[in-house]
C-alpha positions as CSV (number, residue, x, y, z in Angstrom):
1,M,-3.8,-14.7,2.3
2,T,-0.3,-14.1,1.6
3,I,0.9,-10.8,3.1
4,Q,4.0,-8.8,3.2
5,F,5.4,-5.5,4.2
6,T,7.7,-3.0,3.1
7,V,9.9,-0.6,5.0
8,E,7.9,2.4,4.0
9,H,4.5,1.0,5.8
10,E,2.7,-0.2,2.8
11,W,1.5,-3.9,2.7
12,L,1.0,-6.3,-0.2
13,D,-1.3,-9.1,-0.3
14,H,-0.5,-11.7,-3.1
15,S,-2.9,-14.5,-2.4
16,D,-3.5,-14.4,-6.3
17,P,0.0,-14.7,-7.6
18,A,-0.9,-12.7,-10.8
19,Q,-1.7,-9.7,-8.8
20,A,-1.5,-7.9,-5.7
21,T,-3.5,-5.6,-3.3
22,I,-1.5,-2.9,-1.7
23,G,-2.6,-0.4,1.0
24,I,-0.9,1.0,4.1
25,T,-0.5,-0.5,7.5
26,Q,-2.2,0.2,10.7
27,H,1.0,1.5,12.0
28,A,1.4,4.0,9.1
29,S,-2.5,4.9,9.4
30,S,-1.9,5.8,12.9
31,A,1.3,7.8,12.6
32,L,-0.5,10.0,9.7
33,G,-3.6,10.6,11.9
34,D,-6.7,11.8,10.1
35,I,-6.4,10.9,6.6
36,V,-8.1,13.5,4.7
37,Y,-7.2,13.0,0.7
38,V,-5.5,10.3,-1.3
39,E,-4.5,10.5,-4.7
40,L,-4.4,6.9,-6.3
41,P,-2.5,5.9,-9.5
42,E,-4.1,5.3,-13.0
43,V,-5.5,2.1,-14.0
44,G,-3.4,1.2,-16.7
45,A,-0.4,3.1,-15.3
46,K,2.9,1.0,-15.4
47,L,4.7,1.3,-12.1
48,E,8.4,0.4,-11.4
49,K,9.2,-0.9,-8.0
50,G,9.9,1.8,-5.3
51,A,8.1,4.4,-7.6
52,V,5.7,7.0,-6.0
53,A,2.1,5.3,-6.8
54,G,0.2,8.2,-5.2
55,T,0.0,10.7,-2.2
56,I,-1.7,10.4,1.2
57,E,-2.6,13.5,2.9
58,S,-3.7,13.9,6.5
59,V,-4.2,16.7,9.0
60,K,-0.9,16.1,10.1
61,A,1.3,15.6,7.0
62,A,1.3,14.6,3.3
63,S,3.3,11.4,2.5
64,D,3.9,9.4,-0.8
65,L,2.5,6.1,-1.3
66,Y,5.3,3.8,-2.8
67,T,4.7,0.4,-5.1
68,P,6.1,-2.4,-3.7
69,V,6.5,-4.1,-6.9
70,S,6.7,-3.2,-10.7
71,G,3.8,-3.9,-12.9
72,E,0.4,-2.4,-14.4
73,V,-2.3,-1.0,-12.1
74,V,-5.3,-2.8,-12.8
75,E,-7.8,-1.3,-10.2
76,V,-8.1,1.4,-7.5
77,N,-10.3,1.5,-4.6
78,E,-13.0,4.2,-6.0
79,A,-14.3,3.8,-2.3
80,L,-10.9,5.1,-0.7
81,R,-11.1,8.1,-2.9
82,A,-14.8,8.9,-2.1
83,D,-14.1,8.4,1.6
84,P,-10.3,8.6,2.4
85,A,-11.1,8.0,6.3
86,L,-11.6,4.4,5.2
87,A,-7.4,4.2,5.3
88,N,-7.8,5.0,9.1
89,A,-10.8,2.9,9.8
90,D,-9.4,-0.2,7.9
91,P,-6.2,0.1,6.7
92,E,-5.3,-3.2,6.0
93,G,-8.8,-4.1,4.6
94,A,-11.6,-2.0,3.2
95,G,-8.7,0.8,3.2
96,W,-6.8,-0.8,0.4
97,F,-5.5,1.6,-2.2
98,F,-4.7,-0.1,-5.4
99,R,-4.5,-3.5,-7.3
100,I,-1.4,-4.3,-9.4
101,R,-0.3,-6.9,-11.9
102,I,2.6,-8.2,-10.9
103,E,5.4,-7.9,-13.5
104,D,8.4,-9.8,-11.7
105,S,7.4,-12.1,-9.0
106,S,11.3,-12.1,-7.9
107,E,10.4,-8.6,-6.6
108,L,8.5,-10.3,-3.6
109,D,11.9,-11.8,-2.0
110,S,12.8,-8.2,-0.9
111,L,9.8,-7.8,1.1
112,L,9.1,-8.6,4.7
113,D,7.1,-11.0,6.3
114,K,4.8,-10.5,9.4
115,A,7.5,-11.3,11.9
116,A,10.0,-9.0,10.2
117,Y,7.9,-6.2,10.0
118,E,6.8,-6.5,13.8
119,K,10.5,-6.5,14.5
120,L,11.2,-3.5,12.5
121,L,8.3,-1.7,14.1
122,E,9.9,-2.7,17.9
123,A,13.2,-1.4,16.3
124,Q,11.7,2.1,15.6
């Protein structure tokens, strides 16, 4: 797996160089608390890097979900729509949010690796 992170606490797995799976980190899941609703992007939607891709609502707050790279949404996690608590139970696995066809792989260069993300968490 090739996983990178954003400062907004999303993760992106681009093991497949043509597309990436995107979700929220364990840190984000814990900070949000019990997630009760997720709004996912539409399949076929074209998103620009940094654009709001959806919304996450928890018992504590509502938060936007951003896309770490530009591209076209090719799949959403319907299981997450049916059971938003998956984003708490397994945020970096079965609780993934959507998959996107990567438009510009150079955008991956601005994302954090695991060590840089852990350092970011320590600084917060």
